[in-house]
gemmi code that builds the backbone of each chain (N, CA, C; Angstrom):
import gemmi

chains = {
    "A": [
        ("MET", (-0.983, 24.388, 14.168), (-0.730, 23.040, 14.086), (0.642, 22.642, 14.920)),
        ("ASN", (0.355, 21.466, 15.675), (1.615, 20.724, 16.594), (3.151, 21.114, 15.462)),
        ("ARG", (3.973, 21.465, 15.925), (5.211, 21.926, 15.136), (5.430, 20.357, 14.934)),
        ("THR", (6.010, 19.561, 15.894), (6.397, 17.980, 15.347), (5.427, 17.585, 14.209)),
        ("LEU", (4.219, 17.179, 14.398), (3.628, 17.021, 13.429), (3.806, 17.537, 11.850)),
        ("LEU", (3.911, 18.682, 11.719), (4.191, 19.692, 10.934), (5.454, 19.047, 10.221)),
        ("GLY", (6.659, 19.296, 11.252), (7.763, 18.406, 10.529), (7.659, 16.973, 10.306)),
        ("LEU", (6.796, 16.264, 10.652), (6.735, 15.199, 10.209), (6.020, 14.990, 8.747)),
        ("GLY", (5.207, 15.743, 8.530), (4.448, 15.712, 7.415), (5.363, 16.278, 6.487)),
        ("LEU", (6.331, 17.155, 6.658), (7.201, 17.947, 5.546), (8.294, 16.674, 5.338)),
        ("ILE", (8.285, 15.726, 6.202), (9.161, 14.688, 6.018), (8.829, 13.896, 4.775)),
        ("ILE", (7.685, 13.636, 5.174), (6.762, 12.617, 4.033), (6.188, 13.074, 2.836)),
        ("VAL", (6.464, 14.698, 2.818), (6.301, 15.272, 1.345), (7.631, 15.080, 0.588)),
        ("CYS", (8.902, 15.351, 1.550), (9.997, 15.427, 1.196), (10.159, 13.986, 0.242)),
        ("ALA", (9.567, 13.056, 0.720), (10.050, 11.486, 0.575), (9.092, 11.513, -0.819)),
        ("VAL", (8.176, 11.656, -0.881), (6.979, 11.659, -2.257), (7.824, 12.755, -3.299)),
        ("ILE", (8.292, 13.715, -2.845), (9.166, 14.812, -3.926), (10.062, 14.084, -4.397)),
        ("GLU", (11.193, 13.238, -3.733), (12.358, 12.367, -3.911), (11.835, 11.506, -4.820)),
        ("GLY", (10.483, 10.540, -4.620), (10.062, 9.518, -5.574), (9.988, 10.249, -6.990)),
        ("LEU", (9.219, 11.430, -6.604), (8.900, 11.964, -8.187), (10.212, 12.549, -8.787)),
        ("ALA", (11.120, 13.150, -8.147), (12.202, 13.692, -8.748), (13.001, 12.579, -9.648)),
        ("GLN", (13.325, 11.479, -8.724), (13.480, 9.736, -9.358), (13.294, 9.210, -10.403)),
        ("ILE", (11.926, 9.589, -10.727), (11.105, 9.266, -11.592), (10.870, 10.081, -13.035)),
        ("ALA", (11.121, 11.174, -12.755), (11.585, 12.280, -13.468), (13.078, 11.986, -14.477)),
        ("TRP", (14.078, 11.757, -13.413), (15.550, 11.317, -14.155), (15.312, 10.007, -14.614)),
        ("LYS", (14.843, 9.004, -14.326), (14.359, 7.737, -15.078), (13.985, 8.250, -16.270)),
        ("THR", (12.905, 8.668, -16.217), (11.841, 9.039, -17.611), (13.151, 9.921, -18.700)),
        ("ALA", (14.008, 10.762, -17.872), (14.894, 11.487, -18.990), (16.023, 10.450, -19.805)),
        ("SER", (16.209, 9.346, -19.146), (17.182, 8.462, -19.500), (16.085, 7.462, -20.695)),
        ("VAL", (15.078, 7.307, -20.543), (14.566, 6.479, -21.474), (13.431, 7.230, -22.493)),
        ("ARG", (13.385, 8.873, -22.278), (12.722, 9.618, -23.221), (14.207, 10.483, -23.519)),
        ("PRO", (14.910, 10.010, -24.352), (16.059, 11.055, -24.768), (15.327, 12.452, -25.401)),
        ("ASP", (14.562, 12.364, -26.166), (13.896, 13.230, -26.889), (13.513, 14.447, -25.881)),
        ("ARG", (12.908, 14.380, -24.900), (12.320, 15.195, -24.020), (13.615, 15.300, -22.516)),
        ("SER", (14.494, 14.931, -22.730), (15.317, 14.455, -21.703), (15.949, 15.890, -20.978)),
        ("ARG", (15.946, 17.116, -21.187), (16.212, 18.294, -20.396), (14.913, 18.779, -20.031)),
        ("LEU", (13.672, 18.494, -20.324), (12.711, 18.662, -19.652), (12.685, 18.093, -18.117)),
        ("TRP", (12.898, 16.706, -18.557), (12.685, 15.684, -17.179), (13.766, 15.895, -15.981)),
        ("ILE", (14.998, 16.207, -16.825), (16.141, 16.600, -15.764), (15.888, 17.792, -15.058)),
        ("GLY", (15.220, 19.067, -15.718), (15.017, 20.495, -15.231), (13.887, 19.790, -14.135)),
        ("LEU", (13.006, 19.078, -14.514), (11.886, 18.882, -13.483), (12.501, 18.141, -12.412)),
        ("GLY", (13.357, 17.116, -12.542), (14.210, 16.550, -11.390), (14.694, 17.450, -10.345)),
        ("VAL", (15.589, 18.546, -11.283), (16.576, 19.449, -10.292), (15.643, 20.484, -9.412)),
        ("VAL", (14.203, 20.783, -10.235), (13.551, 21.621, -9.704), (12.683, 20.812, -8.080)),
        ("ALA", (12.420, 19.761, -8.558), (11.797, 18.593, -7.291), (13.413, 18.450, -6.462)),
        ("TYR", (14.236, 18.314, -6.547), (15.214, 18.234, -5.531), (15.494, 19.654, -4.948)),
        ("GLY", (15.531, 20.655, -5.340), (15.749, 21.863, -4.830), (14.296, 22.040, -3.902)),
        ("THR", (13.150, 22.041, -4.054), (12.214, 22.025, -3.310), (12.280, 21.002, -2.276)),
        ("GLU", (12.825, 19.991, -2.331), (12.906, 18.969, -1.146), (13.842, 19.601, -0.082)),
        ("ILE", (15.094, 20.006, -0.593), (16.203, 20.604, -0.004), (15.613, 21.859, 0.869)),
        ("ALA", (14.659, 22.885, 0.595), (14.056, 23.735, 0.910), (13.158, 23.094, 2.194)),
        ("LEU", (12.394, 22.026, 1.895), (11.094, 21.495, 2.940), (12.079, 20.839, 3.822)),
        ("TYR", (13.280, 20.346, 3.594), (13.737, 19.222, 4.580), (14.278, 20.442, 5.579)),
        ("THR", (15.053, 21.420, 5.217), (15.603, 22.589, 5.826), (14.369, 22.877, 6.787)),
        ("LEU", (13.133, 23.001, 6.374), (12.132, 23.503, 7.072), (11.919, 22.488, 8.580)),
        ("ALA", (11.787, 20.932, 7.796), (11.612, 19.889, 8.520), (12.623, 19.976, 10.043)),
        ("LEU", (13.611, 20.208, 9.528), (14.797, 20.233, 10.621), (14.826, 21.066, 11.582)),
        ("THR", (14.209, 22.507, 11.389), (13.839, 23.452, 12.443), (12.802, 22.773, 13.217)),
        ("LEU", (11.875, 21.673, 12.965), (10.768, 21.346, 13.715), (11.221, 19.963, 14.145)),
        ("VAL", (11.857, 18.744, 13.798), (12.237, 17.611, 14.317), (13.486, 17.232, 14.481)),
        ("ASP", (13.935, 16.214, 15.459), (15.542, 15.842, 15.571), (16.170, 15.278, 13.985)),
        ("VAL", (17.185, 15.515, 14.078), (17.762, 14.990, 12.871), (17.528, 13.512, 12.922)),
        ("SER", (17.927, 13.273, 13.682), (18.465, 11.390, 13.832), (16.968, 10.856, 13.453)),
        ("VAL", (15.729, 11.560, 13.883), (14.121, 11.128, 13.536), (14.243, 11.515, 12.004)),
        ("ALA", (14.410, 12.822, 11.593), (14.239, 13.096, 10.134), (14.884, 12.417, 9.244)),
        ("PHE", (16.403, 12.182, 9.270), (17.030, 11.300, 8.341), (16.934, 9.792, 8.198)),
        ("ALA", (16.180, 9.276, 9.366), (15.940, 7.678, 9.275), (14.555, 7.930, 8.500)),
        ("MET", (13.916, 8.640, 8.958), (12.330, 8.864, 8.213), (12.671, 9.026, 6.353)),
        ("GLY", (13.525, 9.832, 6.182), (14.131, 9.791, 4.644), (14.138, 8.601, 3.750)),
        ("SER", (14.111, 7.287, 4.843), (14.396, 6.228, 3.752), (12.863, 5.788, 3.475)),
        ("LEU", (11.572, 6.724, 3.846), (10.542, 6.458, 3.191), (10.602, 6.867, 1.761)),
        ("SER", (11.538, 7.329, 1.445), (11.901, 7.454, -0.310), (12.236, 6.245, -0.900)),
        ("PHE", (12.724, 5.052, -0.387), (12.780, 4.091, -0.804), (11.159, 3.267, -1.216)),
        ("VAL", (10.203, 3.885, -0.749), (8.867, 3.484, -0.244), (8.209, 4.376, -1.874)),
        ("SER", (8.201, 5.749, -1.511), (7.630, 6.394, -2.496), (8.441, 6.216, -3.929)),
        ("VAL", (9.521, 5.968, -4.059), (10.318, 5.216, -5.447), (9.623, 4.207, -5.668)),
        ("ALA", (9.634, 3.360, -4.889), (9.097, 1.845, -5.302), (7.534, 1.763, -5.576)),
        ("ILE", (6.611, 2.647, -4.897), (5.287, 2.633, -5.491), (4.678, 3.537, -6.623)),
        ("LEU", (5.674, 4.790, -6.768), (5.671, 5.806, -8.144), (5.981, 5.052, -9.046)),
        ("SER", (7.300, 4.174, -9.135), (7.831, 3.714, -10.151), (7.008, 2.460, -10.838)),
        ("ARG", (6.143, 2.047, -9.823), (5.323, 0.308, -10.035), (4.083, 1.396, -10.752)),
        ("LEU", (3.564, 2.620, -10.454), (2.362, 3.438, -10.920), (2.674, 4.220, -12.292)),
        ("LEU", (3.844, 4.492, -12.517), (4.064, 5.551, -13.210), (5.030, 4.704, -14.614)),
        ("LEU", (5.872, 4.033, -14.338), (6.619, 3.420, -15.110), (6.552, 1.785, -15.426)),
        ("GLY", (5.788, 1.216, -14.427), (5.088, -0.164, -14.703), (6.030, -1.244, -14.288)),
        ("GLU", (7.037, -0.587, -13.368), (8.443, -1.562, -12.532), (7.574, -2.541, -11.658)),
        ("ARG", (8.171, -3.589, -11.548), (7.479, -4.405, -10.635), (8.101, -4.772, -9.146)),
        ("ILE", (7.215, -5.021, -8.187), (7.616, -4.905, -6.950), (7.688, -6.449, -6.307)),
        ("SER", (8.874, -7.060, -6.337), (9.066, -8.491, -5.759), (8.703, -8.578, -4.332)),
        ("TRP", (8.531, -9.761, -4.118), (7.747, -10.164, -2.514), (9.282, -9.947, -1.846)),
        ("MET", (9.900, -9.941, -2.142), (11.829, -9.668, -1.140), (11.296, -8.153, -0.728)),
        ("ARG", (11.322, -7.463, -2.191), (11.377, -6.267, -2.183), (10.025, -5.521, -1.245)),
        ("GLY", (9.004, -6.210, -1.310), (7.726, -5.749, -0.491), (7.874, -5.826, 0.603)),
        ("ALA", (8.574, -6.972, 1.248), (8.934, -7.321, 2.666), (9.876, -5.876, 3.113)),
        ("GLY", (10.950, -5.567, 2.406), (11.713, -4.746, 3.015), (10.960, -3.233, 2.827)),
        ("LEU", (9.980, -3.280, 2.236), (9.882, -1.697, 1.981), (8.446, -1.805, 3.576)),
        ("LEU", (8.094, -3.085, 4.005), (7.208, -3.130, 4.917), (8.114, -2.921, 6.124)),
        ("LEU", (9.344, -3.383, 6.096), (10.239, -3.326, 7.526), (10.564, -1.699, 7.381)),
        ("ILE", (10.560, -1.080, 6.701), (11.096, 0.255, 6.209), (9.822, 1.331, 6.788)),
        ("LEU", (8.873, 0.932, 6.314), (7.529, 1.635, 6.909), (7.252, 1.321, 8.432)),
        ("THR", (7.477, 0.201, 8.761), (7.390, 0.016, 10.167), (8.381, 0.775, 10.967)),
        ("GLY", (9.469, 0.526, 10.682), (10.857, 1.443, 11.443), (10.486, 2.853, 11.415)),
        ("VAL", (9.799, 3.490, 10.137), (9.568, 5.065, 10.053), (8.359, 5.418, 11.006)),
        ("ALA", (7.438, 4.403, 11.264), (6.224, 4.730, 11.966), (6.528, 4.446, 13.468)),
        ("LEU", (7.781, 3.682, 13.839), (8.147, 3.763, 14.941), (8.659, 4.998, 15.259)),
        ("MET", (9.580, 5.257, 14.596), (10.347, 6.542, 14.581), (9.503, 7.871, 14.700)),
        ("GLY", (8.815, 7.838, 13.688), (7.523, 9.179, 13.923), (7.076, 9.140, 15.286)),
        ("GLY", (6.859, 7.728, 15.670), (5.941, 8.084, 16.930), (6.867, 8.515, 18.233)),
        ("GLU", (7.946, 8.454, 17.971), (9.172, 8.882, 18.920), (9.401, 10.319, 18.798)),
        ("ALA", (9.088, 10.862, 17.649), (9.906, 11.970, 17.367), (8.965, 13.266, 18.755)),
    ],
    "B": [
        ("MET", (40.640, -23.058, -14.675), (40.297, -22.478, -13.728), (40.574, -20.964, -14.609)),
        ("GLY", (39.708, -19.933, -14.770), (39.766, -18.989, -15.612), (40.691, -17.912, -15.050)),
        ("SER", (40.959, -16.406, -15.030), (41.525, -15.840, -14.416), (40.090, -14.606, -14.216)),
        ("ASP", (39.112, -14.480, -14.379), (38.158, -13.865, -13.873), (37.411, -14.303, -12.868)),
        ("PRO", (36.854, -13.760, -11.852), (36.639, -14.421, -10.450), (35.255, -14.650, -10.893)),
        ("THR", (34.894, -15.615, -10.375), (33.152, -16.204, -10.196), (32.434, -15.392, -9.398)),
        ("PRO", (30.934, -14.793, -9.190), (30.510, -14.094, -8.349), (30.874, -14.569, -6.997)),
        ("SER", (31.011, -16.133, -6.596), (31.188, -16.146, -5.073), (32.599, -15.752, -4.516)),
        ("ALA", (33.175, -16.007, -5.651), (34.989, -15.686, -5.449), (35.036, -14.190, -5.031)),
        ("ALA", (34.091, -13.601, -6.069), (34.183, -11.934, -5.839), (33.394, -11.447, -4.458)),
        ("ALA", (32.605, -12.127, -4.077), (31.953, -12.019, -2.854), (32.828, -12.183, -1.856)),
        ("THR", (34.013, -12.862, -1.644), (34.583, -13.387, -0.951), (35.868, -13.025, -0.966)),
        ("ARG", (36.463, -11.995, -1.712), (37.750, -11.502, -1.796), (37.996, -10.645, -1.042)),
        ("LYS", (39.143, -10.020, -0.471), (39.100, -8.971, 0.263), (39.002, -7.639, -0.218)),
        ("LEU", (38.203, -6.847, -0.057), (37.817, -5.889, -0.515), (38.907, -4.673, -0.657)),
        ("PRO", (39.207, -3.945, -1.974), (39.637, -2.755, -2.242), (40.106, -2.049, -1.072)),
        ("THR", (41.343, -1.351, -0.575), (41.516, -0.539, 0.116), (40.598, 0.964, -0.179)),
        ("ARG", (40.925, 1.004, -1.532), (40.230, 2.212, -1.810), (38.639, 2.518, -1.431)),
        ("LEU", (37.851, 1.184, -2.055), (36.428, 0.993, -1.797), (36.139, 0.966, -0.446)),
        ("VAL", (37.057, 0.464, 0.731), (36.483, 0.503, 1.914), (36.686, 1.989, 2.474)),
        ("LEU", (37.680, 2.647, 2.142), (37.890, 3.973, 2.642), (37.065, 4.946, 1.888)),
        ("GLY", (36.235, 4.521, 0.782), (35.094, 5.369, -0.020), (33.600, 5.168, 0.992)),
        ("LEU", (33.869, 4.034, 0.971), (32.443, 3.604, 2.253), (32.339, 4.266, 3.429)),
        ("ILE", (33.600, 4.421, 4.140), (33.931, 5.265, 5.033), (33.669, 6.351, 5.336)),
        ("ALA", (34.222, 7.013, 4.331), (34.193, 8.484, 3.725), (32.525, 8.608, 3.482)),
        ("ALA", (31.994, 7.691, 2.804), (30.688, 8.023, 2.288), (29.527, 8.080, 4.048)),
        ("ILE", (29.918, 7.200, 5.080), (28.869, 7.068, 6.137), (29.468, 8.621, 6.930)),
        ("VAL", (30.905, 8.721, 6.855), (31.181, 10.070, 7.682), (30.852, 11.450, 7.268)),
        ("LEU", (30.446, 11.811, 5.827), (30.192, 12.733, 5.326), (28.719, 12.772, 5.463)),
        ("ASP", (28.003, 11.725, 5.051), (26.530, 11.527, 5.395), (26.174, 12.266, 6.991)),
        ("THR", (26.868, 11.909, 7.747), (26.673, 12.135, 9.150), (27.257, 13.532, 9.225)),
        ("ALA", (28.033, 14.278, 8.619), (28.340, 15.604, 8.938), (27.432, 16.367, 7.886)),
        ("VAL", (26.807, 16.019, 6.874), (25.832, 16.533, 6.034), (24.751, 16.918, 7.023)),
        ("GLN", (24.111, 15.966, 7.660), (22.932, 15.971, 8.334), (22.891, 16.632, 9.658)),
        ("THR", (24.269, 16.512, 10.198), (24.155, 16.927, 11.829), (24.589, 18.533, 11.697)),
        ("VAL", (25.240, 18.889, 10.565), (25.776, 20.255, 10.151), (24.440, 21.085, 9.933)),
        ("TRP", (23.711, 20.386, 8.998), (22.738, 20.827, 8.749), (21.264, 21.262, 9.551)),
        ("LYS", (21.355, 19.974, 10.548), (20.610, 20.376, 11.667), (20.971, 21.629, 12.581)),
        ("ARG", (22.534, 21.706, 12.567), (22.980, 22.694, 13.631), (23.114, 24.031, 12.874)),
        ("ALA", (22.914, 24.143, 11.221), (22.079, 25.366, 10.695), (20.986, 25.644, 10.909)),
        ("ALA", (20.060, 24.665, 10.725), (18.701, 25.059, 10.720), (17.938, 25.790, 11.993)),
        ("LEU", (19.178, 24.960, 13.054), (18.355, 25.541, 14.626), (18.653, 26.939, 14.424)),
        ("THR", (19.582, 27.668, 13.702), (20.090, 28.875, 14.092), (18.970, 29.871, 12.977)),
        ("LEU", (17.895, 29.141, 12.634), (16.597, 29.750, 11.911), (15.815, 30.419, 12.441)),
        ("PRO", (14.867, 31.608, 12.209), (13.937, 31.983, 13.237), (13.021, 30.935, 13.830)),
        ("ALA", (12.564, 31.442, 14.525), (11.342, 29.932, 14.991), (10.108, 30.277, 14.025)),
        ("ASP", (9.833, 31.268, 13.620), (8.634, 30.879, 12.307), (9.208, 30.570, 11.211)),
        ("ALA", (10.174, 29.910, 10.865), (10.678, 29.553, 9.304), (9.904, 28.874, 8.970)),
        ("ALA", (9.190, 28.126, 9.550), (7.949, 26.986, 8.741), (6.621, 28.098, 8.136)),
        ("THR", (6.746, 28.787, 8.530), (5.075, 29.635, 8.091), (5.462, 30.857, 7.658)),
        ("ASP", (7.040, 31.328, 7.500), (7.517, 32.313, 7.034), (8.919, 32.156, 5.784)),
        ("PRO", (8.361, 31.523, 4.819), (9.320, 30.629, 3.919), (10.322, 31.877, 3.484)),
        ("VAL", (9.748, 33.131, 2.818), (10.683, 33.983, 2.622), (11.881, 34.501, 3.398)),
        ("GLY", (11.537, 34.794, 4.607), (12.307, 35.319, 5.620), (13.275, 34.090, 5.977)),
        ("ALA", (12.940, 32.734, 5.936), (13.687, 31.782, 6.475), (14.868, 31.566, 4.938)),
        ("ALA", (14.186, 31.685, 4.146), (15.116, 31.899, 2.798), (16.390, 32.812, 2.699)),
        ("ARG", (16.069, 34.214, 3.363), (16.841, 35.368, 3.185), (17.836, 34.658, 4.508)),
        ("ALA", (17.200, 34.418, 5.739), (18.392, 33.860, 6.753), (18.960, 32.891, 6.388)),
        ("VAL", (18.731, 31.741, 5.286), (19.301, 30.711, 5.133), (20.711, 31.636, 4.043)),
        ("LEU", (20.511, 32.535, 3.563), (21.826, 33.102, 2.670), (22.487, 33.598, 3.608)),
        ("ALA", (22.123, 34.120, 4.801), (23.077, 35.182, 5.481), (23.890, 34.026, 6.570)),
        ("ARG", (23.729, 32.771, 6.388), (24.157, 31.588, 7.817), (25.188, 31.231, 6.886)),
        ("PRO", (26.423, 31.342, 7.561), (27.826, 30.537, 6.446), (27.606, 28.977, 6.808)),
        ("LEU", (27.017, 28.846, 7.972), (27.236, 27.146, 8.061), (26.073, 26.715, 6.999)),
        ("PHE", (25.104, 27.340, 6.221), (24.380, 26.498, 5.110), (25.237, 26.634, 3.791)),
        ("LEU", (26.392, 27.142, 3.778), (27.183, 27.106, 3.071), (28.222, 25.995, 3.308)),
        ("ALA", (28.535, 25.585, 4.194), (29.380, 24.653, 4.550), (28.570, 23.365, 4.291)),
        ("VAL", (27.051, 23.316, 4.654), (26.408, 22.137, 4.257), (26.091, 21.789, 2.803)),
        ("ALA", (26.507, 23.025, 1.885), (26.366, 22.850, 0.641), (27.809, 22.436, -0.023)),
        ("VAL", (28.517, 22.615, 0.615), (30.449, 22.244, 0.321), (30.002, 20.653, 0.799)),
        ("LEU", (29.571, 20.304, 1.950), (29.756, 19.141, 2.261), (28.946, 17.926, 1.398)),
        ("ILE", (27.638, 18.475, 1.235), (26.820, 17.983, -0.293), (27.592, 17.561, -1.381)),
        ("GLY", (28.474, 18.510, -2.062), (29.396, 18.353, -3.019), (30.485, 17.244, -2.993)),
        ("LEU", (30.945, 17.355, -1.740), (32.059, 16.258, -1.431), (31.109, 14.618, -1.347)),
        ("GLN", (30.135, 14.977, -0.921), (29.522, 13.404, -0.661), (29.224, 12.957, -1.858)),
        ("MET", (28.439, 13.985, -2.898), (28.336, 13.512, -3.786), (29.147, 12.803, -5.013)),
        ("VAL", (30.432, 13.366, -4.893), (31.753, 13.214, -5.703), (32.491, 11.866, -5.024)),
        ("ASN", (32.289, 11.730, -3.307), (32.638, 10.515, -3.295), (31.905, 9.405, -3.748)),
        ("TRP", (30.649, 9.702, -3.150), (29.521, 8.412, -3.761), (30.089, 7.787, -5.257)),
        ("LEU", (29.896, 8.833, -6.126), (30.304, 8.578, -7.124), (32.057, 7.564, -7.668)),
        ("LYS", (32.407, 8.163, -6.783), (33.858, 7.358, -6.859), (33.659, 5.856, -6.174)),
        ("VAL", (32.530, 5.835, -4.850), (32.356, 4.387, -4.561), (31.775, 3.702, -5.582)),
        ("LEU", (30.696, 4.099, -6.449), (30.129, 3.380, -7.424), (30.937, 2.989, -8.611)),
        ("ASP", (32.143, 3.637, -8.536), (33.315, 3.007, -9.439), (33.685, 1.715, -9.540)),
        ("ASP", (33.700, 1.403, -8.158), (34.165, 0.203, -7.533), (33.337, -0.891, -7.058)),
        ("ALA", (31.820, -0.288, -6.925), (31.401, -1.308, -6.169), (29.406, -0.971, -6.823)),
        ("ASP", (28.946, -2.112, -6.554), (27.214, -1.810, -7.221), (26.884, -1.281, -6.169)),
        ("VAL", (25.623, -0.447, -6.301), (24.904, 0.259, -5.691), (24.020, -0.605, -4.706)),
        ("SER", (23.984, -1.927, -4.902), (23.058, -2.729, -4.108), (23.896, -3.369, -3.285)),
        ("TYR", (25.353, -3.156, -3.503), (26.117, -3.451, -2.183), (26.741, -2.084, -1.276)),
        ("ALA", (26.882, -1.358, -2.400), (27.119, 0.099, -1.168), (25.966, 0.362, -0.328)),
        ("LEU", (24.932, 0.526, -0.927), (23.851, 1.366, -0.209), (23.383, 0.607, 1.112)),
        ("PRO", (23.370, -0.803, 1.310), (23.070, -0.995, 3.074), (24.247, -0.783, 3.730)),
        ("ILE", (25.506, -0.489, 3.268), (26.817, -0.410, 4.144), (26.281, 0.962, 4.538)),
        ("THR", (25.909, 1.916, 3.710), (25.924, 3.566, 4.007), (24.889, 3.575, 4.993)),
        ("ALA", (23.629, 3.079, 4.849), (22.560, 3.049, 5.626), (22.892, 3.317, 6.915)),
        ("LEU", (24.196, 2.635, 7.444), (24.652, 2.640, 8.779), (24.809, 4.076, 8.852)),
        ("SER", (24.654, 5.236, 8.209), (24.780, 6.461, 8.529), (23.776, 6.872, 9.123)),
        ("TYR", (22.610, 5.958, 9.308), (21.115, 6.482, 10.215), (21.643, 6.135, 11.710)),
        ("VAL", (22.418, 5.104, 12.150), (23.094, 5.065, 13.446), (24.268, 6.045, 13.709)),
        ("SER", (25.087, 6.392, 12.952), (26.291, 7.590, 13.338), (25.626, 8.740, 13.270)),
        ("VAL", (24.715, 9.077, 12.698), (23.902, 10.521, 12.827), (23.059, 10.166, 13.847)),
        ("ALA", (22.468, 9.229, 14.185), (22.039, 9.074, 15.907), (22.976, 9.404, 17.012)),
        ("ALA", (24.161, 8.847, 16.717), (25.217, 8.939, 17.844), (25.802, 10.352, 17.948)),
        ("VAL", (25.895, 10.827, 16.895), (26.567, 12.158, 16.666), (25.637, 13.255, 16.972)),
        ("SER", (24.529, 13.074, 16.745), (23.172, 13.995, 17.209), (22.784, 13.885, 18.828)),
        ("ALA", (23.129, 12.697, 19.050), (22.927, 12.554, 20.565), (24.044, 12.955, 21.429)),
        ("VAL", (25.528, 13.142, 21.018), (26.365, 13.776, 21.639), (26.347, 15.209, 21.460)),
        ("TRP", (26.612, 15.587, 20.186), (26.587, 16.823, 19.847), (25.448, 17.968, 19.931)),
        ("LEU", (24.289, 17.419, 19.490), (23.162, 18.297, 19.511), (22.234, 17.753, 20.902)),
        ("HIS", (22.413, 16.714, 21.585), (21.610, 16.568, 22.766), (20.573, 15.782, 22.473)),
        ("GLU", (20.344, 15.170, 21.405), (18.987, 14.694, 21.068), (19.116, 13.091, 21.933)),
        ("ALA", (17.671, 12.987, 21.781), (17.333, 11.385, 22.862), (17.844, 10.235, 22.011)),
        ("VAL", (18.085, 9.050, 22.687), (18.225, 7.882, 22.055), (17.369, 7.014, 22.906)),
        ("THR", (16.013, 7.095, 22.184), (15.150, 6.062, 22.897), (15.191, 4.727, 22.676)),
        ("PRO", (14.601, 3.444, 22.959), (14.324, 2.245, 22.791), (13.644, 2.149, 21.311)),
        ("GLY", (12.596, 3.262, 21.312), (11.373, 3.050, 20.273), (12.620, 3.341, 18.960)),
        ("ARG", (13.285, 4.455, 19.196), (14.172, 5.158, 17.778), (15.111, 4.288, 17.570)),
        ("ILE", (15.975, 3.008, 18.562), (16.669, 2.267, 18.066), (15.913, 1.229, 17.419)),
        ("ALA", (15.094, 0.696, 18.036), (13.905, -0.209, 17.228), (13.809, -0.009, 15.776)),
        ("GLY", (13.238, 1.288, 15.842), (12.550, 1.941, 14.217), (14.062, 1.770, 13.369)),
        ("MET", (15.135, 2.184, 13.982), (16.137, 2.412, 13.350), (16.777, 0.879, 12.695)),
        ("VAL", (16.772, -0.020, 13.798), (16.944, -1.424, 13.387), (16.171, -1.965, 11.992)),
        ("LEU", (14.922, -1.738, 12.332), (13.826, -2.068, 11.390), (13.940, -1.592, 9.712)),
        ("ILE", (14.463, -0.283, 10.073), (14.664, 0.542, 8.323), (15.977, -0.244, 7.830)),
        ("LEU", (17.080, -0.360, 8.860), (18.114, -1.043, 8.225), (17.858, -2.609, 7.911)),
        ("ALA", (17.169, -3.258, 8.303), (16.908, -4.417, 7.989), (16.170, -4.340, 6.449)),
        ("GLY", (15.077, -3.314, 6.276), (14.198, -3.365, 5.302), (15.189, -2.643, 4.254)),
        ("VAL", (16.308, -1.913, 4.470), (16.939, -1.080, 3.017), (18.257, -2.310, 2.788)),
        ("PHE", (18.738, -3.443, 3.764), (19.443, -4.520, 3.317), (18.430, -5.299, 2.388)),
        ("LEU", (16.890, -5.699, 2.830), (16.056, -6.527, 1.790), (16.042, -5.988, 0.537)),
        ("VAL", (15.523, -4.467, 0.222), (15.341, -3.679, -0.832), (16.563, -3.948, -1.507)),
        ("SER", (18.056, -3.537, -1.276), (19.058, -3.899, -1.927), (19.118, -5.155, -2.483)),
        ("ARG", (18.988, -6.122, -1.773), (18.994, -7.676, -2.260), (18.238, -8.157, -3.334)),
        ("THR", (17.314, -7.306, -3.624), (16.037, -7.870, -4.761), (16.749, -7.610, -6.078)),
        ("ASP", (15.928, -8.450, -7.015), (16.400, -8.333, -8.171), (16.237, -7.166, -8.900)),
        ("HIS", (16.771, -6.450, -10.089), (16.827, -5.400, -10.704), (17.259, -5.350, -12.332)),
        ("ASN", (17.039, -4.741, -12.890), (17.352, -4.742, -13.897), (18.453, -3.984, -14.347)),
        ("THR", (19.558, -3.525, -13.744), (20.805, -2.981, -14.034), (21.523, -3.519, -15.155)),
        ("LEU", (22.177, -2.816, -15.777), (22.807, -3.366, -17.000), (24.324, -3.838, -16.434)),
        ("PRO", (24.727, -4.704, -17.020), (25.964, -5.329, -16.434), (27.097, -4.383, -17.005)),
        ("ALA", (28.040, -4.791, -15.782), (29.114, -3.787, -16.201), (29.954, -4.472, -17.501)),
        ("ARG", (30.476, -3.387, -18.259), (31.220, -3.798, -19.520), (32.877, -3.781, -19.452)),
    ],
}
model = gemmi.Model(1)
for chain_id, residues in chains.items():
    chain = gemmi.Chain(chain_id)
    for i, (resn, *xyz) in enumerate(residues, 1):
        res = gemmi.Residue()
        res.name, res.seqid = resn, gemmi.SeqId(i, " ")
        for name, pos in zip(("N", "CA", "C"), xyz):
            atom = gemmi.Atom()
            atom.name, atom.element = name, gemmi.Element(name[0])
            atom.pos, atom.b_iso = gemmi.Position(*pos), 0.0
            res.add_atom(atom)
        chain.add_residue(res)
    model.add_chain(chain)
structure = gemmi.Structure()
structure.add_model(model)
structure.setup_entities()
């Protein structure tokens, strides 16, 4: 597989994992009875993200990888909509669309 | 007229020096974390992505990764201090300026390219982060 594509793929996976970690910690705050489990899952997710991001940095420029990390705003919004029922206002949707467009531009320049 | 500032007065008043320094430190630390992390990643074997065990051993043997861990710790402590003085919706778009500083430092130190496409992408991301941070949320009010 092309090394740059692999790096971009790893950054996208990192953004999804970050979204899951945030959901886990949010769940911990609303489910005090199972908070240790959810906090632990969040820590495992962040550990995995750090490892994968390190690998991504061996494959793509940090100026691209760091900016593309803003995809986590998108994954957090989508996952919290799907799993926690949080709403996405039109302004937030517009912001997420701008982030997605910017990330696509950065990815094309990787 | 009461002593509590109205939202508009709060928005226009002079920022506390501690908050300004904290926001500057957040951008500096973000930039340091990312560029040192990249510098450290460049020391890993070329097959790191396909040999995770070898990559993990190499990470433990490189002092630069320890520096990254220390910088991340400092970054977290500073960020919590910033959030003592400011809402996350105010602080977050300001620290998104790190996208620009990381690109600038990585261009000089790591010889990464700064192309018109990357600059355009960065501007769109900054605008997006600003819009996302300006939306309604259910954050509990300060007590």
